[in-house]
C-alpha positions as CSV (number, residue, x, y, z in Angstrom):
1,M,-32.6,13.9,-49.8
2,Y,-31.7,16.2,-52.8
3,A,-34.4,18.6,-52.7
4,T,-32.4,21.5,-51.9
5,H,-29.7,21.0,-54.7
6,A,-31.3,22.2,-58.2
7,F,-29.6,19.6,-60.4
8,D,-30.8,19.0,-63.7
9,S,-32.8,15.1,-63.5
10,A,-32.8,13.0,-66.1
11,N,-36.1,12.5,-68.2
12,S,-37.2,10.2,-70.7
13,R,-35.1,11.8,-73.7
14,S,-31.6,12.3,-71.4
15,T,-28.8,10.1,-72.3
16,L,-25.9,8.8,-70.5
17,N,-23.1,8.9,-72.5
18,F,-21.3,7.9,-69.0
19,Q,-17.4,8.0,-69.7
20,S,-15.6,6.4,-66.2
21,Q,-12.2,7.8,-67.1
22,Y,-13.7,11.8,-67.3
23,D,-16.6,11.2,-65.2
24,C,-17.9,10.8,-61.2
25,L,-20.6,8.7,-60.1
26,F,-22.1,8.5,-56.7
27,V,-25.3,6.6,-55.7
28,S,-27.1,6.8,-52.8
29,S,-30.6,5.2,-51.7
30,K,-33.0,5.0,-55.8
31,Y,-30.5,7.8,-57.0
32,C,-27.3,8.4,-58.6
33,L,-25.3,11.4,-59.4
34,A,-23.6,11.1,-62.4
35,S,-20.9,14.5,-63.9
36,Q,-20.2,15.0,-67.4
37,G,-17.3,16.8,-68.3
38,I,-14.5,18.5,-66.0
39,A,-14.5,22.1,-64.8
40,D,-11.8,22.0,-62.6
41,K,-9.3,19.0,-61.0
42,F,-7.2,19.7,-57.9
43,S,-5.6,18.2,-55.0
44,I,-5.6,19.1,-51.1
45,K,-3.9,18.7,-48.3
46,I,-6.1,16.5,-45.7
47,D,-3.7,17.0,-42.5
48,D,-5.5,20.5,-41.5
49,T,-9.4,19.8,-41.8
50,A,-9.8,24.0,-41.6
51,E,-7.3,24.3,-44.4
52,L,-8.9,21.6,-46.6
53,V,-12.8,22.7,-46.4
54,D,-11.4,26.6,-46.2
55,S,-9.6,25.6,-50.2
56,L,-12.5,23.5,-50.7
57,R,-14.8,26.6,-50.1
58,Q,-12.7,28.7,-52.2
59,K,-12.6,26.6,-54.9
60,L,-16.5,26.4,-55.1
61,A,-16.8,30.2,-54.9
62,A,-15.9,31.0,-58.3
63,Y,-18.9,28.6,-59.5
64,S,-23.0,28.6,-59.5
65,D,-24.5,27.9,-56.4
66,D,-25.7,24.4,-57.6
67,T,-22.3,23.6,-58.1
68,L,-21.0,20.4,-56.6
69,A,-17.6,19.2,-56.0
70,F,-16.6,15.7,-55.9
71,G,-13.7,14.1,-54.1
72,V,-11.8,11.3,-52.6
73,L,-9.5,11.3,-49.6
74,P,-6.8,8.9,-49.1
75,F,-6.4,7.0,-45.4
76,C,-3.2,8.3,-45.0
77,K,-3.2,12.0,-43.8
78,S,0.4,13.3,-45.4
79,E,-1.1,12.5,-48.8
80,Q,-3.9,14.5,-50.6
81,A,-7.2,14.4,-51.8
82,Q,-8.6,15.1,-55.2
83,F,-11.8,16.7,-56.2
84,I,-13.4,17.5,-59.3
85,I,-15.6,20.1,-60.1
86,P,-17.9,18.9,-63.0
87,K,-19.4,20.9,-65.8
88,Q,-22.4,19.5,-64.9
89,V,-24.1,17.1,-62.7
90,T,-27.4,14.9,-63.1
91,R,-29.5,13.5,-60.9
92,W,-30.9,10.2,-62.2
93,D,-33.2,7.0,-60.6
94,K,-30.9,4.3,-59.9
95,G,-33.4,1.9,-62.1
96,A,-33.5,4.4,-64.6
97,F,-29.3,4.9,-64.3
98,T,-28.8,1.3,-64.6
99,A,-31.2,0.8,-67.3
100,C,-29.7,3.3,-69.6
101,L,-26.0,2.0,-69.1
102,N,-27.1,-1.3,-69.9
103,A,-29.0,0.1,-73.1
104,E,-25.5,1.9,-74.0
105,L,-23.6,-1.7,-73.6
106,S,-25.5,-3.8,-75.5
107,V,-24.3,-2.8,-78.8
108,Y,-20.7,-4.1,-77.8
109,K,-20.4,-7.6,-77.8
110,D,-20.7,-8.9,-74.1
111,P,-17.0,-8.9,-72.8
112,Q,-15.5,-11.4,-70.7
113,N,-12.9,-10.8,-68.2
114,H,-10.0,-13.5,-68.7
115,L,-7.7,-13.7,-65.4
116,Q,-4.4,-14.5,-66.2
117,S,-2.4,-14.1,-63.3
118,L,-2.7,-12.8,-59.3
119,R,-0.3,-11.3,-56.8
120,Y,-0.2,-10.9,-53.3
121,L,1.5,-7.5,-52.0
122,Q,1.4,-9.3,-48.8
123,S,1.5,-13.0,-48.4
124,K,-0.8,-15.0,-46.5
125,Q,1.6,-16.3,-44.1
126,Q,2.8,-12.4,-44.0
127,F,-1.0,-11.3,-42.8
128,E,-1.4,-14.1,-40.8
129,H,2.1,-13.0,-38.6
130,A,1.2,-9.3,-38.7
131,V,-2.1,-10.5,-37.1
132,S,-0.3,-12.4,-34.5
133,H,2.0,-9.0,-34.2
134,A,-0.6,-6.6,-33.8
135,K,-2.3,-8.8,-30.9
136,T,0.7,-8.2,-28.9
137,L,0.5,-4.5,-29.0
138,F,-2.4,-4.8,-27.2
139,N,-0.5,-5.6,-24.1
140,T,2.0,-3.1,-25.1
141,E,0.3,0.4,-26.8
142,Q,-2.7,0.6,-25.4
143,L,-4.4,-0.7,-28.1
144,E,-7.8,-1.9,-28.3
145,K,-8.0,-2.8,-32.1
146,I,-6.2,-2.1,-35.2
147,V,-7.2,-2.9,-39.0
148,L,-5.0,-4.8,-41.2
149,S,-6.0,-4.5,-45.0
150,K,-3.9,-6.5,-48.1
151,Q,-4.2,-5.7,-51.2
152,V,-4.1,-8.0,-54.9
153,D,-3.0,-7.7,-58.4
154,L,-5.2,-9.2,-60.9
155,C,-3.8,-9.3,-64.6
156,F,-6.5,-10.1,-67.0
157,K,-5.7,-10.8,-70.9
158,E,-7.8,-7.5,-72.3
159,A,-8.4,-3.8,-71.2
160,I,-11.1,-4.2,-68.2
161,N,-14.3,-2.8,-69.7
162,K,-14.7,0.0,-66.6
163,E,-18.4,1.1,-67.9
164,Q,-19.1,-2.8,-68.0
165,L,-17.9,-3.4,-64.6
166,L,-20.1,-0.6,-63.2
167,H,-23.1,-1.6,-64.7
168,D,-22.5,-5.3,-62.9
169,L,-21.9,-3.7,-59.8
170,L,-25.3,-2.1,-59.6
171,Q,-26.7,-5.2,-60.8
172,Q,-25.3,-7.3,-58.2
173,S,-25.6,-4.9,-55.2
174,Q,-28.8,-3.3,-55.2
175,S,-28.3,-1.9,-51.8
176,G,-24.9,0.3,-51.0
177,Y,-23.3,3.4,-52.1
178,H,-21.9,2.9,-55.9
179,F,-18.7,5.6,-56.7
180,S,-16.6,6.0,-59.6
181,F,-14.0,8.2,-59.7
182,P,-11.2,8.9,-62.1
183,V,-7.8,9.3,-60.0
184,S,-5.7,9.4,-62.6
185,D,-5.7,9.9,-66.7
186,E,-5.3,5.9,-66.7
187,S,-7.0,4.8,-63.1
188,V,-10.1,4.7,-62.0
189,L,-11.5,3.9,-58.7
190,M,-14.3,1.8,-58.5
191,G,-16.5,-0.1,-55.9
192,V,-19.8,0.1,-53.6
193,S,-19.6,1.1,-50.1
194,P,-21.8,-0.3,-48.0
195,E,-20.9,2.2,-45.0
196,L,-22.2,5.7,-44.4
197,L,-19.6,8.0,-42.8
198,L,-21.0,10.9,-42.9
199,Y,-24.3,12.7,-44.5
200,K,-25.2,16.5,-43.7
201,N,-27.9,18.5,-44.9
202,D,-28.7,21.6,-43.4
203,H,-28.6,21.0,-39.2
204,Q,-29.3,16.8,-40.2
205,V,-26.5,14.7,-39.7
206,L,-26.4,11.0,-40.6
207,S,-23.5,8.2,-39.8
208,N,-24.0,4.4,-39.9
209,P,-20.4,2.7,-39.1
210,L,-20.1,-0.8,-39.3
211,A,-17.8,-3.5,-37.5
212,G,-18.1,-7.0,-37.1
213,S,-18.9,-9.3,-40.1
214,I,-19.8,-12.7,-41.5
215,A,-19.7,-14.1,-44.7
216,R,-23.4,-14.6,-46.2
217,H,-24.3,-18.3,-47.3
218,S,-26.6,-19.3,-50.1
219,C,-28.5,-21.7,-47.8
220,P,-31.0,-20.1,-45.9
221,N,-30.8,-21.9,-42.7
222,E,-27.5,-21.5,-42.8
223,E,-27.9,-17.4,-43.8
224,L,-29.9,-17.5,-40.2
225,I,-27.2,-19.2,-38.1
226,R,-24.9,-16.9,-39.1
227,Q,-26.7,-13.8,-38.5
228,Q,-27.2,-15.6,-35.4
229,I,-23.6,-16.2,-34.7
230,L,-22.9,-12.6,-35.4
231,L,-25.2,-11.0,-33.2
232,A,-24.0,-13.2,-30.5
233,S,-20.2,-12.8,-31.2
234,N,-18.4,-10.9,-28.1
235,K,-15.8,-10.3,-30.3
236,D,-17.4,-8.7,-32.8
237,R,-19.9,-7.0,-30.3
238,F,-16.5,-5.5,-28.9
239,E,-15.3,-4.9,-32.2
240,H,-18.5,-2.4,-33.5
241,S,-18.5,-0.8,-29.8
242,V,-15.5,0.9,-30.0
243,V,-16.6,2.1,-33.2
244,I,-19.1,3.7,-31.9
245,E,-17.6,5.0,-28.5
246,D,-15.3,6.6,-31.0
247,M,-18.0,8.1,-33.4
248,E,-20.2,9.1,-30.9
249,Q,-17.0,11.3,-29.0
250,V,-16.1,13.0,-32.8
251,L,-19.7,14.1,-33.5
252,T,-21.0,15.3,-30.0
253,P,-19.4,18.7,-29.9
254,F,-21.1,19.3,-33.0
255,C,-24.7,18.6,-32.4
256,N,-27.3,19.9,-29.9
257,T,-29.0,16.0,-29.9
258,L,-27.9,12.9,-31.0
259,H,-29.0,9.5,-30.6
260,T,-27.4,6.4,-30.9
261,P,-29.4,2.6,-30.2
262,L,-28.7,0.9,-27.5
263,T,-27.7,-2.6,-29.6
264,P,-26.5,-2.8,-33.2
265,S,-28.7,-4.3,-35.9
266,L,-27.9,-6.2,-38.9
267,L,-27.0,-5.2,-42.5
268,S,-26.5,-7.0,-45.1
269,T,-24.3,-6.8,-48.7
270,A,-24.0,-9.1,-51.6
271,T,-21.8,-11.2,-49.8
272,M,-21.3,-10.0,-45.9
273,W,-23.3,-9.6,-43.2
274,H,-22.4,-6.8,-40.9
275,L,-23.0,-5.2,-37.3
276,S,-24.5,-2.0,-38.4
277,T,-25.5,1.3,-36.1
278,E,-27.3,4.7,-37.3
279,L,-26.2,7.2,-35.8
280,T,-28.7,10.9,-36.2
281,G,-27.4,13.9,-34.9
282,T,-29.1,17.7,-35.1
283,L,-26.4,20.2,-35.2
284,H,-25.6,23.7,-33.4
285,D,-24.1,25.3,-36.7
286,A,-26.0,24.6,-40.1
287,N,-22.8,26.1,-41.8
288,T,-21.0,23.5,-40.2
289,H,-18.9,22.1,-43.6
290,V,-19.8,18.0,-44.3
291,L,-16.3,17.6,-44.0
292,S,-15.2,19.2,-41.1
293,I,-16.9,16.4,-39.4
294,A,-15.9,14.1,-41.9
295,N,-12.0,14.7,-41.9
296,Q,-12.0,14.6,-38.2
297,L,-14.2,11.1,-38.2
298,H,-12.0,9.5,-41.0
299,P,-10.0,7.3,-40.2
300,T,-12.4,5.7,-38.3
301,P,-12.1,3.0,-36.0
302,A,-13.7,0.9,-38.2
303,L,-10.6,1.1,-40.9
304,C,-8.0,2.3,-38.6
305,G,-8.0,1.1,-34.8
306,K,-8.7,2.5,-31.7
307,P,-7.3,4.6,-30.3
308,T,-6.8,5.7,-33.7
309,T,-3.4,7.8,-32.7
310,Q,-2.0,4.4,-31.7
311,A,-3.4,2.4,-34.3
312,Y,-2.1,4.8,-37.1
313,P,1.3,4.3,-37.2
314,Q,1.6,0.8,-36.7
315,I,-0.6,0.3,-39.7
316,A,2.1,1.2,-42.3
317,A,5.3,-1.2,-40.2
318,L,2.4,-4.2,-40.1
319,E,1.2,-3.7,-43.6
320,G,4.3,-3.3,-45.4
321,Q,2.9,-0.6,-48.1
322,S,0.7,2.6,-48.5
323,R,-3.5,1.8,-48.8
324,G,-4.0,4.5,-51.3
325,Y,-7.1,5.3,-51.1
326,F,-8.5,2.5,-49.7
327,S,-10.2,3.0,-46.7
328,G,-10.2,6.8,-47.1
329,I,-13.4,8.5,-47.7
330,I,-15.3,9.7,-51.1
331,G,-18.3,11.7,-51.9
332,W,-19.7,14.9,-52.8
333,C,-20.8,18.4,-51.4
334,D,-21.9,21.7,-52.6
335,K,-21.3,25.3,-51.6
336,Y,-23.0,25.7,-48.9
337,G,-21.2,22.5,-47.1
338,N,-23.9,20.1,-47.5
339,G,-22.8,16.3,-48.7
340,E,-22.5,12.7,-48.3
341,W,-18.9,11.0,-47.8
342,V,-18.8,7.1,-47.7
343,V,-15.6,4.9,-46.8
344,V,-13.4,3.4,-49.4
345,I,-14.1,-0.4,-49.3
346,R,-15.6,-3.1,-51.3
347,C,-13.6,-1.6,-54.5
348,A,-11.1,-2.0,-56.8
349,Q,-8.4,0.6,-58.5
350,I,-8.9,-0.4,-62.3
351,Q,-6.1,0.5,-64.9
352,K,-6.2,-1.1,-68.3
353,N,-5.8,-4.6,-68.1
354,T,-4.8,-4.7,-64.3
355,A,-7.1,-4.3,-60.9
356,R,-5.8,-3.7,-57.6
357,L,-8.2,-5.3,-55.2
358,F,-8.7,-4.5,-51.2
359,A,-10.0,-6.2,-47.9
360,G,-9.3,-5.5,-44.4
361,A,-9.9,-7.1,-41.3
362,G,-10.5,-5.4,-37.5
363,I,-8.3,-7.0,-35.5
364,V,-8.7,-7.7,-31.7
365,A,-7.4,-9.2,-28.7
366,A,-10.1,-12.5,-29.7
367,S,-8.8,-12.2,-33.6
368,E,-7.9,-15.7,-34.7
369,P,-5.0,-15.0,-37.7
370,H,-6.5,-17.4,-40.0
371,L,-10.1,-16.3,-39.7
372,E,-9.1,-12.6,-40.5
373,W,-7.4,-14.0,-43.8
374,Q,-10.5,-15.6,-44.5
375,E,-12.5,-12.6,-44.0
376,T,-10.7,-10.5,-46.0
377,E,-11.2,-13.3,-49.0
378,A,-14.9,-12.9,-48.4
379,K,-14.6,-9.6,-48.9
380,L,-13.1,-9.4,-51.9
381,N,-15.9,-11.4,-53.8
382,T,-18.0,-8.3,-53.8
383,M,-15.4,-7.3,-56.7
384,L,-14.0,-10.4,-58.3
385,N,-18.1,-11.3,-58.6
386,A,-18.5,-8.1,-60.6
387,L,-15.5,-9.0,-62.7
388,G,-16.9,-12.5,-63.4
389,I,-14.1,-14.5,-61.9
390,Q,-14.7,-15.7,-58.7
391,Q,-14.2,-19.3,-59.7
392,S,-10.6,-18.2,-62.0
393,Y,-9.5,-16.3,-58.6
394,Y,-10.0,-19.4,-56.9
395,S,-8.8,-21.7,-58.8
396,L,-5.4,-19.5,-59.9
397,Q,-4.9,-19.3,-55.4
398,K,-4.7,-23.0,-55.2
399,S,-1.6,-23.2,-57.3
400,Y,-0.1,-19.2,-56.2
401,H,2.7,-19.7,-54.1
402,Y,2.3,-17.2,-51.4
403,D,6.3,-16.5,-51.0
404,N,6.5,-14.8,-54.7
């Protein structure tokens, strides 16, 4: 997959010394791309795709042919993307990276995160009211779908060990796209996304949108039942279909050929089942930059709604705060426009002893407000489990006053 790039490959003598406050990580399939040091860090506007791509190409032109840029684009197009050009990028086997990180952490006392308090930026009542209000827009605003999210701030007794959290995410979620990106001097965006927005290499492109979800269960029989429920759900199949239709409309003008399976399959994470469709295509022009397509796909109906032009302006009013980087995209690209970008979900923004967690749900005409809240709670479990606080979170939640 990365054969065209002259990365430094890790060997048995390699040391990791990954520092999340300065370094970037992107994990895809069996491989990890880990950066060391910062050659340049900069912001670019994303409301004009051509300007975004031109600015990035100009920045990379000053560096050697094998240089990569790591980046994260926010949900809102009026905000700016952040990019880091590292001094060095090393390609690690995923298992070797995890083992090396584990060895480096073993010299420290295994830290336990002690959750002291939580605060919802949008209460359960407010979220469910927003879902109910959103459903009225399907008649008046010609909407087919809108995605609503929530944010919860967690405060801990001591500072969170971000490298330990990254290690636990890698251990807990064997599949998916793990990422870590220092978004400020004190804050790191970290998570594991199940959803590939776009991979581009030469003429080939691949996208794997997800829409329609159900929580997993520890009982194998119940797991099978839930898989069948998800595949048979008219609500979830409709939610998925509007996403695929929109993705095809964006990708088709770029492609000589584009293949879309007729029916979705199931994709599992450590905590959820999702309806999944892989779209594969061959580009007209191998020089097309990955972000020329990705920034047009973003935000997809899976993270925003359909039509996005109608759903997008409604979201800020219904949610009441900026999403920041949540439901944005994160990834890397090279000087030739190749790269890989995933959606920013199942994540947290970590700063000292606080973590802000995010979760969203797709709302359609058949949505039930209390079930959508439950879906967002289930999606938080990825980060709650990695932080080791699932039990304490739900204990605190029982005594939480949502009108805080």
